C-alpha positions as a LaTeX table, in Angstrom:
\begin{tabular}{lrrr}
\hline
Residue & $x$ (\AA) & $y$ (\AA) & $z$ (\AA) \\
\hline
Met1 & $-16.66$ & $-19.23$ & 3.71 \\
Tyr2 & $-19.96$ & $-18.55$ & 3.17 \\
Glu3 & $-21.09$ & $-19.08$ & 6.43 \\
Leu4 & $-18.52$ & $-16.76$ & 8.13 \\
Cys5 & $-18.64$ & $-14.01$ & 6.08 \\
Lys6 & $-22.37$ & $-13.86$ & 5.41 \\
Asp7 & $-24.53$ & $-11.05$ & 7.29 \\
Gly8 & $-24.68$ & $-11.91$ & 10.58 \\
Gly9 & $-22.01$ & $-14.38$ & 10.19 \\
Ala10 & $-18.66$ & $-14.39$ & 12.89 \\
Trp11 & $-16.70$ & $-12.12$ & 10.50 \\
Asp12 & $-19.26$ & $-10.28$ & 10.04 \\
Phe13 & $-17.85$ & $-7.34$ & 12.31 \\
Lys14 & $-20.30$ & $-4.69$ & 10.70 \\
Gln15 & $-22.84$ & $-6.06$ & 12.84 \\
Met16 & $-21.32$ & $-4.71$ & 16.26 \\
Gly17 & $-21.22$ & $-1.40$ & 13.89 \\
Gly18 & $-20.86$ & 0.54 & 10.92 \\
Gln19 & $-17.41$ & 1.81 & 11.93 \\
Tyr20 & $-16.13$ & $-1.82$ & 11.74 \\
Gln21 & $-17.43$ & $-2.72$ & 8.16 \\
Lys22 & $-13.67$ & $-1.17$ & 6.82 \\
Phe23 & $-11.96$ & $-3.44$ & 9.56 \\
Gly24 & $-14.49$ & $-6.42$ & 8.71 \\
Asn25 & $-12.89$ & $-5.77$ & 4.91 \\
Phe26 & $-9.43$ & $-5.47$ & 5.56 \\
Ala27 & $-9.31$ & $-8.95$ & 8.34 \\
Tyr28 & $-11.25$ & $-10.75$ & 5.45 \\
Gly29 & $-8.66$ & $-10.14$ & 3.07 \\
Phe30 & $-5.83$ & $-10.70$ & 5.43 \\
Tyr31 & $-7.38$ & $-14.18$ & 6.32 \\
Thr32 & $-8.16$ & $-15.02$ & 2.38 \\
Arg33 & $-4.91$ & $-14.30$ & 2.03 \\
Ala34 & $-3.42$ & $-16.40$ & 5.04 \\
Leu35 & $-5.70$ & $-19.16$ & 3.88 \\
Gly36 & $-3.70$ & $-19.33$ & 0.48 \\
Met37 & $-7.04$ & $-18.63$ & $-1.13$ \\
Ser38 & $-6.44$ & $-17.00$ & $-4.82$ \\
Glu39 & $-6.86$ & $-13.09$ & $-5.15$ \\
Ala40 & $-9.46$ & $-13.84$ & $-7.97$ \\
Trp41 & $-11.12$ & $-15.70$ & $-5.23$ \\
Ala42 & $-10.90$ & $-13.64$ & $-2.78$ \\
Asn43 & $-12.14$ & $-10.62$ & $-4.54$ \\
Arg44 & $-15.14$ & $-12.63$ & $-6.58$ \\
Tyr45 & $-16.40$ & $-14.11$ & $-3.94$ \\
Pro46 & $-18.02$ & $-10.69$ & $-2.15$ \\
Gly47 & $-19.38$ & $-9.64$ & $-5.31$ \\
Trp48 & $-20.97$ & $-12.51$ & $-6.19$ \\
Tyr49 & $-22.60$ & $-12.76$ & $-2.38$ \\
Lys50 & $-23.71$ & $-9.05$ & $-2.85$ \\
Val51 & $-25.12$ & $-9.51$ & $-6.47$ \\
His52 & $-27.50$ & $-12.42$ & $-4.71$ \\
Gln53 & $-28.31$ & $-10.22$ & $-2.27$ \\
Gly54 & $-29.67$ & $-7.52$ & $-4.42$ \\
Lys55 & $-27.42$ & $-5.18$ & $-3.03$ \\
Ser56 & $-24.88$ & $-4.40$ & $-5.78$ \\
Arg57 & $-24.42$ & $-2.26$ & $-8.85$ \\
Asn58 & $-23.59$ & $-2.30$ & $-12.20$ \\
Glu59 & $-20.93$ & 0.23 & $-12.10$ \\
Trp60 & $-18.99$ & $-2.11$ & $-9.93$ \\
Ala61 & $-18.38$ & $-4.62$ & $-12.69$ \\
Ser62 & $-14.33$ & $-3.43$ & $-12.75$ \\
Thr63 & $-14.07$ & $-4.48$ & $-8.54$ \\
His64 & $-16.00$ & $-7.85$ & $-9.46$ \\
Phe65 & $-19.37$ & $-6.34$ & $-8.42$ \\
Gln66 & $-18.17$ & $-5.38$ & $-5.04$ \\
Asn67 & $-18.50$ & $-1.81$ & $-3.47$ \\
Pro68 & $-15.05$ & $-0.48$ & $-4.71$ \\
Ala69 & $-14.20$ & 1.01 & $-1.43$ \\
Gly70 & $-14.36$ & $-2.60$ & 0.36 \\
Tyr71 & $-12.70$ & $-3.93$ & $-2.81$ \\
Arg72 & $-9.88$ & $-1.28$ & $-2.00$ \\
Thr73 & $-10.17$ & $-2.66$ & 1.67 \\
Thr74 & $-10.10$ & $-6.07$ & 1.21 \\
Asn75 & $-7.27$ & $-5.75$ & $-1.20$ \\
Ala76 & $-5.09$ & $-4.02$ & 1.58 \\
Gly77 & $-5.60$ & $-6.55$ & 4.14 \\
Arg78 & $-3.92$ & $-9.30$ & 1.39 \\
Arg79 & $-1.17$ & $-6.56$ & 0.84 \\
Tyr80 & $-0.47$ & $-6.30$ & 4.62 \\
Tyr81 & $-0.36$ & $-10.06$ & 5.12 \\
Asp82 & 2.19 & $-10.40$ & 2.34 \\
Glu83 & 4.44 & $-8.00$ & 4.17 \\
Met84 & 3.95 & $-9.29$ & 7.37 \\
Gln85 & 5.01 & $-12.85$ & 6.08 \\
Arg86 & 8.28 & $-10.80$ & 4.10 \\
Arg87 & 9.14 & $-9.05$ & 7.65 \\
His88 & 9.18 & $-12.45$ & 9.54 \\
Ser89 & 10.61 & $-14.85$ & 7.59 \\
\hline
\end{tabular}
């Protein structure tokens, strides 16, 4: 997962332009849910990565040190996956 999601990785859609950052966060949430990863893991990993890059902020503690906007968009991707599963099952 690290290799896919890291800066410059295959799932780092923002490298195509800042306008793709929200899509990348949404897709990350969707993919992690589809792969069966726990919500806790999916929410903590981006924050861990940001902390290790020195790009996190203490005030982001409630969103596992992930940018709050990215956190919300990631969770929207997870909810969308769940909704699609309900509609198509």
